[in-house]
LOTORDO-947165 format. One record per residue: residue in one letter; x, y, z of N, C-alpha, C in turn. Coordinates in pm, whole numbers, plus 50000, padded with zeros to 5 digits. Atoms other than C-alpha are relative to their C-alpha. Example, Ala and Ser with C-alpha at 12.3 -4.5 7.8 and 13.67 -1.06 7.14 Angstrom:
REM residues 2
A500894988150000512304955050780500905012050000S499184988149994513674989450714499235010950073
This chain:
REM residues 86
P501255002349928090667483001388500244998950150I499955001349855089927484101759499424986450035G500495013449977089667448401876500184994950141T499765004549864090527447202245498945005850093A501044995749905087737448402504500675004750129P501404995850006086407464702713499815012149907F500384988950086084627489102482499075009250076Y500844990249933082957520802603499315008649896A500744991150089080327542702441499555012350078I500474987549941079457578602513498875005249913P501104994850083076037590702400500245014749965V499844986350048076137622402194498675004449940V501254994850054073097643702123500235014349952G499934986350049072657675501927499085009050079G500854990349931071167706702076500165013849940I499954986350049070417742501992500145009250120M499774990749891071867768702224499365013649970A500504986950038070827799602031499775000049850T500274998850143069717811001691500915010549937F499204990350074071787829101431499095008949916G501004992150070068637842601272498754999950086G501204999849918065337852001421499355013549996L500734987549993063297881501531500945012050001K499214987850000064657916001459499565008450119I500314991749884064887937601771500715013549987N499334987049994065757973801840500865000750125G499114998349884068047987702111499334998050134N500745002649877065307983102372499494985750006T500385014150015064897946102275498554998149960E501375001350051061447953302128500064993249863V500065006850129060537930501837499465009849896M500394991150108060297949701512499064992849905G500965005650094057327943601284500505000949856V499605000250140057447939000907500105013949939H499954986350052056967976400855501055008550071G498894993049935059957985701073499655007250129H500414993749874058017996501382499974989550110A500035009149886058267981201729498574995250025I501305005849965055407957901823499825002250150P500174996849858054077971402156499844987550088G500105010849903054637947502445500684987149961L499335012350043056637921902246501525002250003Y498574998849980060257917902357500664986549974A499285012550025062877892002264501345000350071V498685001449938065827880002465500994996249892P499005001850104069097876302275499974986749926G500005013050067068817839002202498904998449897C501115000650094065597845202009500105010849892A499884988850092066757876201823501034997149891G499085002150112068457876301486501125010250000G498894991050016071827891601415500875001850123I499234998349876073087889401774501334992649990M498825008450004075627862301692500965003649887N499094996050106077267880701402501355003850059G498674996449951080987885601437500604989150086D499305009349913082997869301711499044994150103Y500965007149916080817843501885500315001850150W499664999849857082687843602219499895013950059C500124986449948082777881302254498555004050020V501414996449994079057883902194499304993750120M500675006949889078167859302472499905008650124S500074991549882078947885302738498845009949990G501134990950020076247907602587498654993650027Y501265006949975073587881002644499385004250132S500564996749869073197888703013499555014650004V500384985950001073097926202951498695001949925L501244998750078070437923602679498854992450063G501055007449930068517897302875499425008050115R500464991549889068347920303176499215011949947L500704988850061067347949502955498624995849951S501295004950049064597928902792499024997650114G500855002349883063257918303132499515012950061Q500394987149944063267954003260499015007249910Q500904993450094061617967402945498604993850004S501305006649997058857941402957499285002450133A500614997049870058277947303330499475014350003D500464986050007058057984903270498745001249915F501184999850086055587979002987498774994850074A501115005849925053427956603205499515009550109A500374990549894053487982203488499215011749941A500704988850064052418009803249498604995949956Q501305005050042049527987903132499124996250119G500755003949881048487980503490499894984950017T500075014749993049187943203444501134993850080A498875005349923052337940103655499524995150136K500355005549869052127919103971501155001450093
């Protein structure tokens, strides 16, 4: 047993960094519907998409920024085509 003071405590909390399951996306980060077709105007960044974390966790992390940038560009292009971009 630990019986000599002083005693210290460190608070520990759980958190979720990303999901291992989630929305299915295609190569353009468009969310795929239940019938296998992209849902127009709906994009998902890697942390919300399913299947991204399969395989080696640390190697996949470098792809997050690439897919995140792609998702942002795709959604901006979609908004511009719809005339809703600012």
